[in-house]
C-alpha positions, -999 to +999 in steps of 0.1 A: +000+000+000+013+034-009+023+058+019-001+084+004-030+060+009-020+053+045-016+091+051-052+097+039-064+071+064-043+086+092-056+121+084-092+108+084-097+119+048-110+084+039-124+056+060-107+024+051-127-007+043-124-038+064-104-054+036-079-025+037-077-027+075-070-063+073-042-058+047-026-032+070-028-055+100-013-084+079+016-060+070+022-057+107+021-094+112-013-093+129-049-102+120-080-083+123-107-096+146-141-079+152-166-082+180-195-062+192-197-043+225-228-028+240-226+010+244-232+007+282-206-020+286-171-012+298-145-007+270-125-040+266-090-038+280-098-026+315-113+008+311-139+017+337-157+039+312-185+027+289-180+030+251-207+058+251-186+078+276-154+073+256-171+084+224-186+114+241-151+124+254-136+119+219-163+141+203-155+169+227-118+170+216-108+198+193-095+189+158-060+197+170-063+173+199-077+146+177-049+150+153-023+149+181-040+117+194-040+101+160-003+110+155+006+094+188-014+062+179+003+061+145+037+064+163+029+036+187+016+014+158+049+020+139+069+010+170+048-021+176+052-031+139+090-025+141+091-046+173+071-074+157+094-075+127+125-075+149+110-104+169+103-124+137+138-120+124 
């Protein structure tokens, strides 16, 4: 996948399809798994907030805060992918 296509996803210009997300995950040595979670249920992974509360908090962020958060997530994903490829080598 071209960097320009990844950049459009990262900048929230386009919403990737599940097929595209799966290809990106496979590129990091991972697989995509989906499950449903009730809006009133705690967020998986140990959060004590419901999904509804997390979404509400996200919607209150400014565009600059959302961009900074997306950049940090992208940086973390890159580090994880680099670690996965190092471990596989």
